[in-house]
Rosetta silent file (secondary structure, phi, psi, omega in degrees, C-alpha in Angstrom):
SEQUENCE: MSDEIDVYKDWLGIPEGDRPPDHYQLLRLVQFEDEAEKIRNNYKKLNGHVRKYAAGKHSVRSQELLNELAKAMLCLTDDERKREYDISLGREVEAVEETGRRPLEVILTQKQLISQSQAEEARNHSQKTGLDMRDVVVQLKLVDQTIATQAYAEELGLPFIDLTDLIPDDNILDQVPKKLVKQHSILPLFVDDDVLLIACTHPPDADLEEELRLRLNHPVRAVLATPLNINQGIAKYYAPGARNETVEAVTKSGKTTKGTSSSSSSAPAKKEPRKALTQLTPEELKQRQTMGILAFCWTVIPSGLLDTYVVPPGFKLLGMFCLTLVVTPIAGYLLWVKCFKR
SCORE:     score description
SCORE:     0.000 S_00000001
   1 L     0.000  126.751 -169.898  -55.004   -2.587   52.823 S_00000001
   2 L   -72.061  148.474  176.992  -53.973   -0.875   49.658 S_00000001
   3 L   -94.272    4.019 -177.337  -52.622    2.690   49.766 S_00000001
   4 L   -69.377  135.477  179.120  -53.965    3.382   46.357 S_00000001
   5 L  -133.176  155.030  178.613  -56.383    6.259   46.443 S_00000001
   6 L   -97.999   97.385 -177.726  -58.574    7.943   43.824 S_00000001
   7 H   -61.949  -30.460  177.246  -57.284   11.581   44.211 S_00000001
   8 H   -66.617  -35.215  177.020  -60.037   12.897   41.942 S_00000001
   9 H   -82.599  -46.465 -172.575  -62.670   11.602   44.191 S_00000001
  10 H   -79.684  -29.628  176.726  -61.003   11.801   47.523 S_00000001
  11 L  -102.351  -29.968 -177.440  -59.382   15.205   47.200 S_00000001
  12 L  -113.042   -1.123  172.325  -61.454   17.016   44.590 S_00000001
  13 L    72.606   21.228  179.745  -64.813   15.403   45.094 S_00000001
  14 L   -85.335  123.211 -178.516  -65.185   14.371   41.481 S_00000001
  15 L   -54.368  157.411  175.452  -67.609   11.398   41.138 S_00000001
  16 L   -57.684  140.425  179.667  -66.515    8.151   39.823 S_00000001
  17 L   169.615 -137.090 -176.782  -66.272    7.951   35.981 S_00000001
  18 L   -67.307  135.164 -179.687  -63.752    8.583   33.365 S_00000001
  19 L  -127.905  122.747    2.723  -60.124    8.692   34.708 S_00000001
  20 L   -78.271  155.004  177.704  -58.436   11.088   34.202 S_00000001
  21 L   -71.958  166.877  176.392  -61.410   13.364   34.030 S_00000001
  22 L   -69.666  169.739 -172.504  -61.700   16.127   31.330 S_00000001
  23 H   -63.102  -35.256  179.764  -60.349   19.568   32.067 S_00000001
  24 H   -67.916  -42.468  177.251  -63.784   20.932   32.992 S_00000001
  25 H   -66.923  -40.629 -179.100  -64.529   18.113   35.451 S_00000001
  26 H   -61.693  -35.451 -174.535  -61.042   18.400   36.918 S_00000001
  27 L   -99.774   12.017 -178.933  -61.330   22.111   37.568 S_00000001
  28 L    50.600   50.349  176.613  -64.955   21.697   38.821 S_00000001
  29 L  -112.612  160.832  168.822  -66.363   23.792   36.061 S_00000001
  30 L   -67.031  153.926  178.926  -69.582   23.628   33.982 S_00000001
  31 L   -60.101  133.304  176.210  -68.922   22.040   30.584 S_00000001
  32 L    61.902   32.822  174.013  -67.387   24.549   28.100 S_00000001
  33 L   -60.991  133.662 -175.979  -67.071   27.399   30.673 S_00000001
  34 L  -107.294   -6.359 -173.530  -65.735   30.381   28.750 S_00000001
  35 L   -90.930  115.368 -174.322  -65.034   32.926   31.515 S_00000001
  36 H   -59.170  -42.614 -179.068  -61.294   32.981   31.931 S_00000001
  37 H   -61.430  -37.957  179.304  -61.497   34.572   35.425 S_00000001
  38 H   -66.436  -41.826 -178.450  -63.800   31.796   36.613 S_00000001
  39 H   -68.582  -41.875  179.280  -61.342   29.136   35.361 S_00000001
  40 H   -62.712  -46.524 -177.507  -58.295   30.772   36.982 S_00000001
  41 H   -58.631  -47.682  175.428  -60.220   31.258   40.314 S_00000001
  42 H   -59.171  -41.018 -179.798  -61.267   27.523   40.423 S_00000001
  43 H   -60.375  -44.717 -173.854  -57.745   26.526   39.545 S_00000001
  44 H   -64.517  -42.812 -177.655  -56.320   28.721   42.352 S_00000001
  45 H   -67.486  -43.730 -173.903  -58.764   27.179   45.000 S_00000001
  46 H   -70.721  -37.375  174.003  -58.105   23.726   43.920 S_00000001
  47 H   -53.349  -52.597  176.577  -54.379   24.275   43.739 S_00000001
  48 H   -61.329  -32.555  178.696  -54.270   25.481   47.290 S_00000001
  49 H   -73.723  -41.831 -179.270  -56.362   22.524   48.554 S_00000001
  50 H   -69.641  -21.982  175.022  -54.119   19.922   46.794 S_00000001
  51 H   -69.968  -15.682  176.806  -50.951   21.546   48.221 S_00000001
  52 H   -60.886  -24.849 -175.501  -52.149   20.507   51.628 S_00000001
  53 H   -92.747    0.439 -168.788  -51.114   17.012   50.703 S_00000001
  54 L   -66.123  -26.301 -173.296  -47.632   17.923   49.529 S_00000001
  55 L   -93.834   -4.354 -175.316  -45.862   17.189   52.793 S_00000001
  56 L   -96.737 -163.783 -177.908  -47.454   13.680   53.468 S_00000001
  57 L   -71.451  -14.719 -179.635  -47.041   10.292   52.167 S_00000001
  58 L  -102.317   30.814 -175.753  -48.891   11.212   49.006 S_00000001
  59 H   -68.562  -32.080  176.829  -46.502   14.086   48.107 S_00000001
  60 H   -65.254  -49.618  179.569  -45.506   12.572   44.778 S_00000001
  61 H   -64.604  -34.409 -178.060  -49.153   12.113   43.661 S_00000001
  62 H   -58.635  -52.216 -175.091  -49.897   15.566   45.019 S_00000001
  63 H   -63.484  -38.946  174.367  -47.312   17.189   42.764 S_00000001
  64 H   -56.265  -43.263 -179.111  -48.611   15.108   39.742 S_00000001
  65 H   -70.598  -29.792  176.349  -52.043   16.354   40.365 S_00000001
  66 H   -63.049  -46.853  179.853  -50.867   19.879   40.765 S_00000001
  67 H   -70.564  -30.761  176.786  -49.303   19.762   37.359 S_00000001
  68 H   -65.311  -43.792  177.088  -52.482   18.167   35.916 S_00000001
  69 H   -57.887  -42.237  177.106  -54.496   21.106   37.240 S_00000001
  70 H   -56.783  -50.955 -178.138  -51.954   23.535   35.766 S_00000001
  71 H   -55.644  -44.301 -176.633  -52.165   21.874   32.364 S_00000001
  72 H   -67.888  -40.730 -178.343  -55.986   22.052   32.337 S_00000001
  73 H   -66.911  -39.983 -178.340  -55.998   25.697   33.357 S_00000001
  74 H   -64.218  -39.534  175.670  -53.363   26.610   30.816 S_00000001
  75 H   -64.695  -45.183 -173.446  -55.368   24.882   28.072 S_00000001
  76 H   -82.799   -7.141  172.847  -58.704   26.473   28.985 S_00000001
  77 L  -107.120    9.003  176.899  -57.277   29.965   29.312 S_00000001
  78 L  -103.909  104.290 -171.876  -55.491   29.754   25.958 S_00000001
  79 H   -49.347  -41.366 -175.396  -58.116   30.859   23.278 S_00000001
  80 H   -74.773  -43.650 -177.074  -56.680   28.839   20.493 S_00000001
  81 H   -68.214  -36.555 -179.240  -56.078   25.599   22.409 S_00000001
  82 H   -62.812  -39.797  178.986  -59.407   25.867   24.260 S_00000001
  83 H   -58.598  -44.965 -177.629  -61.224   26.109   20.940 S_00000001
  84 H   -68.732  -35.329 -177.635  -59.437   22.979   19.664 S_00000001
  85 H   -70.029  -47.465 -178.598  -60.195   21.146   23.024 S_00000001
  86 H   -62.104  -33.862  178.648  -63.754   22.032   23.031 S_00000001
  87 H   -68.753  -44.590 -176.905  -64.264   20.730   19.467 S_00000001
  88 H   -64.042  -14.602  177.371  -62.519   17.382   20.487 S_00000001
  89 L   -99.684    9.932  172.332  -65.256   17.057   23.243 S_00000001
  90 L    92.943   19.975  179.504  -68.037   17.563   20.659 S_00000001
  91 L   -81.680  134.856  177.149  -68.766   21.302   21.110 S_00000001
  92 L   -90.361  109.006 -168.159  -70.116   22.901   18.027 S_00000001
  93 L  -108.946  132.452 -178.720  -68.073   26.138   17.674 S_00000001
  94 L   -77.742  165.161  178.581  -69.000   28.980   15.218 S_00000001
  95 L   -60.668  140.106 -173.351  -66.533   30.629   13.153 S_00000001
  96 L   -75.045  123.622  174.748  -64.120   32.897   14.992 S_00000001
  97 L   -95.524  134.851  176.974  -64.746   36.664   14.449 S_00000001
  98 L   -74.594  106.046 -174.442  -61.769   38.940   14.596 S_00000001
  99 L  -107.699   -6.625 -179.293  -62.718   41.462   17.197 S_00000001
 100 L    81.117  152.471 -176.580  -59.274   42.716   17.978 S_00000001
 101 L   -99.426  149.638  177.570  -57.551   42.567   21.370 S_00000001
 102 L   -80.755  133.715  179.552  -58.008   45.074   24.033 S_00000001
 103 L   -61.190  159.133 -177.669  -54.795   46.963   24.951 S_00000001
 104 H   -57.584  -44.532 -179.057  -53.327   46.348   28.302 S_00000001
 105 H   -67.411  -25.098  170.975  -54.110   49.683   29.774 S_00000001
 106 H   -64.884  -47.770  177.149  -57.746   49.282   28.633 S_00000001
 107 H   -57.712  -45.712 -178.912  -57.936   45.934   30.486 S_00000001
 108 H   -63.244  -39.423 -175.091  -56.557   47.475   33.619 S_00000001
 109 H   -73.715  -37.100  176.891  -58.969   50.440   33.417 S_00000001
 110 H   -64.539  -32.863  179.659  -62.024   48.189   32.806 S_00000001
 111 L   -89.836   10.051  175.439  -61.151   46.214   35.741 S_00000001
 112 L    59.640   26.924  175.217  -60.813   49.381   37.741 S_00000001
 113 L   -83.921  -21.983  171.507  -57.253   48.690   38.629 S_00000001
 114 L  -140.132  157.117  176.443  -56.136   51.987   37.234 S_00000001
 115 L   -87.913  172.333  174.217  -57.910   55.218   36.290 S_00000001
 116 H   -55.769  -46.123  179.268  -58.260   56.872   32.990 S_00000001
 117 H   -61.083  -40.429 -177.004  -55.863   59.558   33.810 S_00000001
 118 H   -70.299  -35.938  176.989  -53.257   56.921   34.869 S_00000001
 119 H   -63.597  -36.337  176.691  -53.823   55.035   31.714 S_00000001
 120 H   -70.703  -37.367  175.932  -53.221   58.206   29.603 S_00000001
 121 H   -62.350  -43.864 -178.058  -50.050   58.870   31.725 S_00000001
 122 H   -65.641  -40.659  179.998  -48.820   55.295   31.008 S_00000001
 123 H   -64.187  -42.700  176.194  -49.396   55.636   27.259 S_00000001
 124 H   -62.792  -45.539  175.601  -47.497   58.890   27.137 S_00000001
 125 H   -59.047  -37.946  173.204  -44.611   57.498   29.047 S_00000001
 126 H   -62.356  -40.473  176.160  -44.519   54.520   26.760 S_00000001
 127 H   -66.716  -36.358  179.662  -44.332   56.642   23.731 S_00000001
 128 H   -70.672  -42.490 -169.942  -41.594   58.768   25.178 S_00000001
 129 H   -92.842  -27.047 -173.629  -39.388   55.925   26.505 S_00000001
 130 L    84.775    7.364 -179.622  -40.172   53.226   24.060 S_00000001
 131 L   -74.577  149.361  171.287  -40.871   50.817   26.878 S_00000001
 132 L   -62.953  152.281  177.777  -43.716   48.105   26.701 S_00000001
 133 H   -62.617  -29.727 -178.344  -46.816   49.170   28.402 S_00000001
 134 H   -70.250  -35.039 -177.744  -46.482   46.286   30.901 S_00000001
 135 H   -76.561  -31.260  179.648  -43.087   47.475   32.009 S_00000001
 136 H   -62.459  -50.391 -178.356  -44.401   51.191   32.125 S_00000001
 137 H   -62.870  -23.845  177.116  -47.305   50.411   34.560 S_00000001
 138 H   -83.695  -38.410 -175.748  -44.953   48.611   36.825 S_00000001
 139 H   -65.958  -37.446 -179.561  -42.294   51.287   36.531 S_00000001
 140 L   -83.375    1.094  175.824  -44.918   54.010   37.446 S_00000001
 141 L    63.981   30.775 -179.603  -46.016   51.819   40.348 S_00000001
 142 L   -77.206  -39.984  179.185  -49.594   51.738   39.007 S_00000001
 143 L  -146.054  164.999  178.449  -49.948   47.906   39.504 S_00000001
 144 L   -84.725 -179.376 -170.948  -47.407   45.161   40.556 S_00000001
 145 H   -70.080  -33.349 -178.998  -45.585   42.877   38.099 S_00000001
 146 H   -68.002  -44.464 -174.039  -48.084   39.974   38.504 S_00000001
 147 H   -69.330  -40.460 -177.217  -51.183   41.997   37.718 S_00000001
 148 H   -65.144  -40.457  179.335  -49.380   43.703   34.774 S_00000001
 149 H   -68.913  -34.272  174.949  -48.285   40.376   33.330 S_00000001
 150 H   -61.270  -45.019 -179.828  -51.741   38.915   33.772 S_00000001
 151 H   -66.865  -37.158  176.552  -53.260   41.840   31.816 S_00000001
 152 H   -61.353  -41.584  169.408  -50.437   41.405   29.164 S_00000001
 153 H   -53.361  -51.560 -178.257  -51.526   37.717   28.869 S_00000001
 154 H   -64.260  -41.867  178.725  -55.107   38.669   28.360 S_00000001
 155 H   -56.267  -38.363  179.842  -54.169   41.179   25.782 S_00000001
 156 H   -93.238   -2.812 -179.696  -52.383   38.568   23.759 S_00000001
 157 L    75.074   23.868 -174.974  -54.961   35.754   24.373 S_00000001
 158 L  -113.242  151.174  174.927  -52.242   33.644   26.166 S_00000001
 159 L   -70.223  158.310  176.984  -52.476   31.956   29.560 S_00000001
 160 E  -117.579  142.993  177.785  -50.684   33.237   32.696 S_00000001
 161 L  -135.839  141.848  170.989  -48.986   30.879   35.158 S_00000001
 162 L   -96.879  116.885 -176.961  -47.494   31.306   38.604 S_00000001
 163 H   -67.234  -18.887  175.247  -44.444   29.049   38.379 S_00000001
 164 H   -66.703  -13.628 -178.317  -44.437   28.279   42.152 S_00000001
 165 H   -83.778   -7.399 -168.542  -47.452   26.058   41.501 S_00000001
 166 L  -145.170  166.350  172.395  -45.809   23.445   39.322 S_00000001
 167 L  -127.165  124.332 -179.667  -42.537   21.590   38.779 S_00000001
 168 L   -64.393  159.219 -177.220  -41.279   21.333   35.054 S_00000001
 169 L   -73.180  122.348  174.863  -40.523   17.990   33.480 S_00000001
 170 H   -54.182  -45.780 -179.365  -36.835   17.108   34.095 S_00000001
 171 H   -58.624  -35.349 -179.376  -36.516   15.360   30.750 S_00000001
 172 H   -72.406  -42.387 -177.567  -37.638   18.538   29.007 S_00000001
 173 H   -61.485  -42.975 -173.008  -35.284   20.730   31.055 S_00000001
 174 H   -65.284  -22.851 -173.359  -32.290   18.441   30.176 S_00000001
 175 L   -95.806   -1.070  175.386  -32.852   18.966   26.419 S_00000001
 176 L  -115.652  112.034 -174.054  -32.865   22.767   26.563 S_00000001
 177 L   -67.908  152.288 -177.618  -29.407   24.202   27.598 S_00000001
 178 H   -56.864  -39.781 -179.966  -29.025   26.775   30.339 S_00000001
 179 H   -52.901  -42.984 -175.919  -27.411   29.252   27.794 S_00000001
 180 H   -66.193  -49.084  177.640  -30.530   29.215   25.796 S_00000001
 181 H   -62.548  -39.916 -179.052  -32.994   29.727   28.555 S_00000001
 182 H   -73.072  -33.806  175.685  -31.014   32.545   30.091 S_00000001
 183 H   -59.686  -42.201 -172.958  -30.597   34.250   26.615 S_00000001
 184 H  -105.812   -2.246 -175.998  -34.311   34.244   25.988 S_00000001
 185 L    52.420   59.298 -177.430  -35.618   34.395   29.602 S_00000001
 186 E  -131.278  165.223  173.244  -37.777   31.266   29.074 S_00000001
 187 E  -142.823  108.336  177.394  -38.391   28.174   31.156 S_00000001
 188 E   -63.464  135.103 -173.037  -39.482   24.951   29.484 S_00000001
 189 E  -105.780  -74.145  179.579  -42.327   23.297   31.390 S_00000001
 190 E  -167.572  169.905  174.649  -43.699   20.009   29.855 S_00000001
 191 E   -86.172  122.206  175.787  -45.382   18.467   26.820 S_00000001
 192 E  -126.683  116.140 -179.438  -49.165   18.722   26.956 S_00000001
 193 L    55.828   41.887 -178.811  -51.295   17.118   24.192 S_00000001
 194 L    65.838   23.434  175.379  -48.152   17.058   21.911 S_00000001
 195 E  -126.148  132.619  179.995  -47.482   20.666   22.465 S_00000001
 196 E   -82.904  114.364  171.897  -44.380   22.039   24.307 S_00000001
 197 E   -93.664  120.225  177.094  -45.238   24.662   26.835 S_00000001
 198 E  -109.999  138.374  172.120  -42.708   27.278   27.758 S_00000001
 199 E   -88.242  137.849 -173.889  -42.981   29.949   30.281 S_00000001
 200 E  -155.144  160.795  172.051  -41.637   33.318   28.957 S_00000001
 201 L   -85.944  -25.684  169.926  -41.917   36.990   29.537 S_00000001
 202 L  -137.980  149.997  175.885  -42.745   37.708   25.861 S_00000001
 203 L   -50.639  139.317  179.441  -43.990   35.448   23.134 S_00000001
 204 L   -68.352  146.952  177.435  -41.042   33.640   21.530 S_00000001
 205 L   -81.031  175.136 -172.157  -39.930   34.734   18.082 S_00000001
 206 H   -65.971  -34.753  177.496  -39.946   32.420   15.068 S_00000001
 207 H   -68.604  -38.558  173.877  -36.273   31.534   15.375 S_00000001
 208 H   -69.421  -43.764  177.935  -36.562   30.386   18.989 S_00000001
 209 H   -57.683  -42.887 -177.797  -39.759   28.466   18.281 S_00000001
 210 H   -66.464  -42.591  178.169  -38.038   26.679   15.351 S_00000001
 211 H   -62.169  -45.228  173.473  -34.928   25.843   17.552 S_00000001
 212 H   -60.946  -38.440 -173.085  -37.171   24.379   20.276 S_00000001
 213 H   -74.777  -37.174  175.429  -39.252   22.411   17.877 S_00000001
 214 H   -63.250  -38.796  177.665  -36.058   20.882   16.418 S_00000001
 215 H   -66.282  -44.785 -165.908  -34.690   20.012   19.877 S_00000001
 216 H  -113.255   -5.054  177.053  -37.758   18.484   21.297 S_00000001
 217 L    64.902   33.606  177.324  -39.680   17.559   18.167 S_00000001
 218 L  -144.500  143.637  174.355  -42.928   19.325   19.282 S_00000001
 219 L   -57.821  153.170 -176.540  -44.692   22.582   18.293 S_00000001
 220 E  -107.798  138.953  170.974  -44.176   25.305   20.879 S_00000001
 221 E  -134.887  138.506 -172.097  -46.784   27.300   22.735 S_00000001
 222 E   -85.144  139.087  158.063  -46.078   30.230   25.085 S_00000001
 223 E  -123.654  141.423 -172.387  -47.449   30.817   28.604 S_00000001
 224 E   -99.882  145.486  174.867  -46.574   34.013   30.266 S_00000001
 225 L  -133.901  163.001  175.123  -45.010   34.485   33.621 S_00000001
 226 L   -67.518  154.755  173.063  -43.422   37.394   35.466 S_00000001
 227 H   -54.912  -38.955  179.094  -39.811   38.090   34.889 S_00000001
 228 H   -59.695  -54.681  179.710  -39.132   37.490   38.614 S_00000001
 229 H   -50.492  -48.169  177.613  -40.724   34.048   38.314 S_00000001
 230 H   -57.262  -48.818 -179.777  -38.700   33.169   35.266 S_00000001
 231 H   -61.761  -43.134 -178.435  -35.391   34.186   36.843 S_00000001
 232 H   -63.862  -40.449 -175.849  -36.154   32.310   40.078 S_00000001
 233 H   -69.167  -40.949  177.257  -37.089   29.223   37.953 S_00000001
 234 H   -64.622  -41.436  179.835  -33.890   29.349   35.985 S_00000001
 235 H   -64.274  -38.601  179.487  -31.829   29.769   39.121 S_00000001
 236 H   -76.008  -44.934 -174.416  -33.572   26.796   40.733 S_00000001
 237 H   -91.664  -13.344  175.352  -33.785   24.301   38.005 S_00000001
 238 L  -116.020   31.075  174.007  -30.469   25.233   36.148 S_00000001
 239 L   -65.888  152.263 -179.950  -28.410   25.582   39.301 S_00000001
 240 L   -49.752  123.460 -177.076  -24.825   24.241   38.896 S_00000001
 241 L    84.232   -6.505 -173.001  -24.880   20.418   38.667 S_00000001
 242 L   -78.698  -22.150 -177.332  -28.657   20.288   38.654 S_00000001
 243 L  -115.566  149.571  172.856  -29.018   19.442   34.919 S_00000001
 244 L  -114.548   74.311 -160.712  -27.611   16.746   32.754 S_00000001
 245 L   -71.390  145.095  170.591  -28.135   18.712   29.612 S_00000001
 246 E   -90.008  123.505 -176.542  -28.338   17.236   26.109 S_00000001
 247 E   -93.893  117.614  178.837  -26.081   19.075   23.869 S_00000001
 248 E  -128.018  134.248  172.572  -27.416   19.480   20.356 S_00000001
 249 E   -92.318  102.484 -170.635  -26.133   21.370   17.387 S_00000001
 250 E   -91.869  120.233  176.534  -29.321   22.327   15.631 S_00000001
 251 L  -102.596  157.010 -178.276  -28.980   23.167   11.931 S_00000001
 252 L   -64.595  -14.182 -179.676  -31.279   24.992    9.693 S_00000001
 253 L   -84.352   -5.296  178.575  -31.715   21.912    7.622 S_00000001
 254 L   101.910   -6.965 -179.188  -33.218   20.113   10.690 S_00000001
 255 L   -80.342  150.230  177.445  -30.139   17.826   11.368 S_00000001
 256 E  -139.150  148.601  173.410  -28.941   17.539   14.921 S_00000001
 257 E  -118.564  131.559 -173.289  -25.867   16.064   16.587 S_00000001
 258 E  -113.460  148.774  170.814  -26.386   14.992   20.171 S_00000001
 259 E  -157.917 -178.850  175.296  -24.229   14.429   23.177 S_00000001
 260 E  -119.706  131.538  177.800  -24.399   14.782   26.944 S_00000001
 261 L  -110.822  122.851 -178.381  -22.948   17.506   29.079 S_00000001
 262 L  -145.377  170.633  173.549  -22.519   16.736   32.688 S_00000001
 263 L   -57.758  -25.930 -175.125  -20.073   17.416   35.566 S_00000001
 264 L  -105.496   16.260  175.261  -18.235   14.158   34.821 S_00000001
 265 L   -66.390  141.020  178.538  -17.874   14.755   31.036 S_00000001
 266 L   -77.088  -25.620  179.604  -14.309   14.408   29.782 S_00000001
 267 L   -81.517  126.805 -178.474  -14.728   17.236   27.353 S_00000001
 268 L   -67.328  137.526 -176.626  -14.380   20.647   28.994 S_00000001
 269 L   -82.121  147.809 -176.205  -17.372   22.689   28.794 S_00000001
 270 L   -69.339  120.202 -171.147  -17.231   26.148   27.197 S_00000001
 271 L   -75.618  123.481 -178.734  -17.050   28.650   29.899 S_00000001
 272 L   -69.699  146.290 -179.424  -19.863   31.262   29.952 S_00000001
 273 L   -65.147  149.570  179.639  -18.792   34.962   30.124 S_00000001
 274 L   -68.566  132.798  176.663  -18.973   36.396   33.672 S_00000001
 275 L   -73.422  148.220  170.894  -22.165   38.297   34.393 S_00000001
 276 L   -72.820  146.483 -175.708  -21.987   41.965   35.441 S_00000001
 277 H   -53.480  -34.948 -177.132  -23.053   42.549   38.997 S_00000001
 278 H   -67.304  -17.196 -179.530  -26.187   44.454   37.729 S_00000001
 279 H   -85.564  -18.198 -173.025  -27.232   41.269   35.872 S_00000001
 280 L   -78.483  147.751  171.566  -27.170   39.113   38.960 S_00000001
 281 L   -70.577  163.821  177.453  -30.156   38.164   40.964 S_00000001
 282 H   -54.204  -41.140  179.819  -30.304   39.288   44.661 S_00000001
 283 H   -65.000  -47.435  176.988  -29.381   35.739   45.690 S_00000001
 284 H   -64.386  -40.528 -178.778  -26.437   35.555   43.336 S_00000001
 285 H   -66.856  -42.772  178.017  -25.195   38.976   44.315 S_00000001
 286 H   -63.244  -42.000  176.625  -25.287   38.087   48.058 S_00000001
 287 H   -59.979  -45.886 -178.784  -23.382   34.891   47.334 S_00000001
 288 H   -59.135  -44.017 -174.640  -20.810   36.767   45.250 S_00000001
 289 H   -74.737  -33.918  171.661  -20.291   39.371   48.069 S_00000001
 290 H   -59.590  -45.117  179.314  -20.009   36.625   50.753 S_00000001
 291 H   -65.934  -29.723  178.956  -17.310   34.943   48.814 S_00000001
 292 H   -66.736  -45.098  179.459  -15.538   38.326   48.379 S_00000001
 293 H   -59.847  -44.251 -177.382  -15.543   38.839   52.232 S_00000001
 294 H   -68.668  -39.693  174.547  -14.160   35.383   52.809 S_00000001
 295 H   -62.833  -40.716 -178.759  -11.462   35.853   50.167 S_00000001
 296 H   -67.541  -34.455 -179.310  -10.369   39.102   51.684 S_00000001
 297 H   -65.081  -34.968 -178.219  -10.068   37.530   55.162 S_00000001
 298 H   -70.887  -27.549  178.008   -7.791   34.842   53.663 S_00000001
 299 H   -65.580  -21.422  177.396   -5.443   37.472   52.215 S_00000001
 300 H   -78.209  -41.751 -175.003   -4.520   38.582   55.698 S_00000001
 301 H   -61.483  -48.617  177.656   -3.686   35.188   57.009 S_00000001
 302 H   -61.570  -36.434 -177.420   -0.836   34.243   54.455 S_00000001
 303 H   -62.195  -46.269  174.711    0.642   37.772   54.906 S_00000001
 304 H   -61.399  -39.296  175.630    0.911   37.168   58.713 S_00000001
 305 H   -62.266  -48.153  179.924    2.388   33.680   58.214 S_00000001
 306 H   -65.057  -33.929  175.584    4.949   34.854   55.878 S_00000001
 307 H   -67.673  -37.122 -174.188    5.956   37.736   58.096 S_00000001
 308 H   -77.915  -45.157 -169.629    6.217   35.515   61.056 S_00000001
 309 H  -112.333   -9.519 -174.133    8.003   32.471   59.672 S_00000001
 310 L  -119.919  -40.139 -178.274    9.665   33.434   56.396 S_00000001
 311 L   -70.109  125.234  179.479   10.925   37.122   56.622 S_00000001
 312 L   -53.162  153.099 -173.111   14.392   37.330   58.305 S_00000001
 313 H   -61.083  -35.200 -176.826   14.327   39.091   61.818 S_00000001
 314 H   -72.573   -8.258 -179.493   16.197   42.120   60.448 S_00000001
 315 H  -117.358   22.225 -172.736   13.543   42.798   57.902 S_00000001
 316 H   -61.347  -44.755  178.448   10.405   42.373   60.017 S_00000001
 317 H   -59.772  -49.193 -178.910    9.374   45.995   59.784 S_00000001
 318 H   -68.764  -37.367  179.351    9.828   46.188   56.033 S_00000001
 319 H   -66.428  -34.167  179.890    8.153   42.812   55.576 S_00000001
 320 H   -70.089  -39.583 -178.344    5.196   43.798   57.650 S_00000001
 321 H   -61.033  -50.394 -170.525    4.898   46.978   55.709 S_00000001
 322 H   -72.202  -36.266 -171.227    5.069   45.236   52.174 S_00000001
 323 H   -83.898  -43.423 -174.772    2.935   42.189   53.066 S_00000001
 324 H   -90.679  -40.220 -174.309    0.301   43.624   55.445 S_00000001
 325 H   -91.608  -10.403 -179.784    0.137   47.304   54.545 S_00000001
 326 H  -115.338  -57.531 -176.821    0.558   46.880   50.703 S_00000001
 327 H   -58.661  -48.822 -171.433   -0.390   43.395   49.549 S_00000001
 328 H   -63.433  -43.835 -178.872   -3.556   43.156   51.688 S_00000001
 329 H   -70.158  -35.792  175.958   -5.115   46.496   50.649 S_00000001
 330 H   -58.257  -48.172 -178.091   -4.345   45.825   46.958 S_00000001
 331 H   -62.351  -46.119 -172.263   -6.017   42.333   47.214 S_00000001
 332 H   -60.899  -38.031 -176.939   -8.943   43.905   49.155 S_00000001
 333 H   -63.900  -43.331 -176.857   -9.323   46.592   46.400 S_00000001
 334 H   -71.630  -33.310  171.226   -9.401   44.028   43.620 S_00000001
 335 H   -63.506  -40.536  175.217  -11.964   41.965   45.487 S_00000001
 336 H   -62.269  -42.709 -178.323  -14.176   44.971   45.974 S_00000001
 337 H   -58.268  -49.464 -171.848  -14.076   45.750   42.309 S_00000001
 338 H   -74.666  -30.805 -170.687  -14.973   42.224   41.325 S_00000001
 339 H  -111.414  -18.351 -176.553  -17.600   41.514   44.024 S_00000001
 340 L  -127.456  -21.704 -179.176  -19.151   44.774   45.256 S_00000001
 341 L   -74.824  130.701  177.075  -18.602   47.682   42.794 S_00000001
 342 L   -93.818    0.000    0.000  -21.587   48.142   40.500 S_00000001
């Protein structure tokens, strides 16, 4: 008996027909559904259902389907890409009228997530501090980071994604170096319909778009994610030894020179500057502090061994003072500065 299954029919209840189904069929939506909230809600329900198969024998197919669902949702919640996709399916679309975007605080107010007075407070705070409104509403604890980023995405007409729901394409990750993703707080995802999707906290500027286009030979489209999601994704997918990065020197003329950077490469990699403790994620900070504690413990052992086996009997007291009461505290202080002091 074959293990092949029709996941669209067996898992999602989609009748037999075109495979793969179009985005609307895949997300169990009426054709040309325009309500973004409806699209996201259907995606969330189907995502939760498919994740039930992630631990079984169909785990690989489950992850593939999860990414298909994500691609469909990202396309249909992106105003520009949805318009193009609908036209490709035969929808007659009228000329787009420029109606202007609603500001983030207006979106939150209309959804009754904040009050008018809170919106005014946020505007005043933003003007005084120069912070983005998204950061202000989080800083003032009016909404959490996820809701703020969703509203920011709606303001810009871009899709929002929870990165825990998908796995980026390894081939894409390998072509974008860790230094670049950390510098711009982005996470490359995959190519969908010849468009490179990147998760970011803010829309990429023209220079970054051009560099990514030259590296991967695809136009770039942004999807928004929370800063925490982005940092966790970088830490996970760009962990030491996880990537076999393609090294490219991208020039303004469009020419590139390519090589491969890996742990087995004969050419020494350029060492990245050490991050300040305030720039570390909680996981990185905990790891740094654990290493500091272990290193301090090891400073005591050599001092005791030297005092016992090397220092002459007549100098035991002096040796103990110098090695144990001087060297060890100095080493401990240096480790504290490096690993604990903020």
